[in-house]
C-alpha positions in Angstrom: 28.4 -28.0 46.8 31.4 -27.4 44.6 29.2 -27.0 41.5 27.5 -23.8 42.9 28.3 -20.7 40.8 27.8 -17.1 41.9 27.4 -13.9 39.9 29.2 -11.1 41.8 26.8 -8.2 42.1 28.7 -5.7 44.4 32.1 -5.4 46.1 32.5 -2.9 48.9 36.2 -2.8 49.7 37.5 -1.3 53.0 41.0 -1.5 54.4 40.1 -4.3 56.8 36.9 -6.0 55.5 35.5 -6.5 52.1 31.8 -7.2 51.6 30.8 -9.2 48.5 27.2 -9.5 47.4 26.5 -12.2 45.0 23.6 -14.2 43.4 23.6 -18.0 43.1 23.2 -18.7 39.4 21.2 -21.9 39.9 18.3 -20.5 42.1 18.8 -16.7 42.3 19.4 -16.7 46.0 21.2 -13.5 47.0 24.0 -13.8 49.6 26.5 -11.5 51.2 29.9 -12.5 52.6 32.2 -10.2 54.6 35.8 -11.4 54.4 39.2 -9.9 55.5 40.4 -7.7 52.7 43.7 -9.5 52.5 41.9 -12.6 51.2 39.8 -10.8 48.5 42.4 -11.9 45.9 42.0 -15.6 46.7 39.1 -16.8 44.6 39.0 -20.1 46.5 38.5 -18.3 49.8 35.9 -15.9 48.3 33.9 -18.8 46.8 34.1 -20.8 50.0 32.8 -17.8 51.9 29.9 -17.3 49.5 29.1 -21.1 49.7 29.0 -20.8 53.5 26.7 -17.8 53.3 24.5 -19.7 50.8 24.2 -22.7 53.2 23.3 -20.4 56.0 20.6 -18.7 53.9 19.0 -21.8 52.5 19.2 -24.5 55.1 17.9 -24.9 58.7 20.3 -25.5 61.5 20.9 -29.2 62.3 20.6 -28.5 66.1 17.5 -27.6 68.0 17.2 -25.6 71.3 17.4 -27.9 74.2 19.0 -30.7 72.3 22.0 -32.5 73.9 24.8 -33.2 71.5 
């Protein structure tokens, strides 16, 4: 997952939350991550947030309704 690269398309910065829209370079999947504005200067945090949004957009949940885990 560390080899994913994202092209930043839009940044909407507010005092408390910044919303970043990006596109995965490999497959063109568009993702949006909302992060606390204080972390917008931390590239590792931003990339991790985009990776998490990518996983949520492209993969099914590993748990099913009614399943006991």
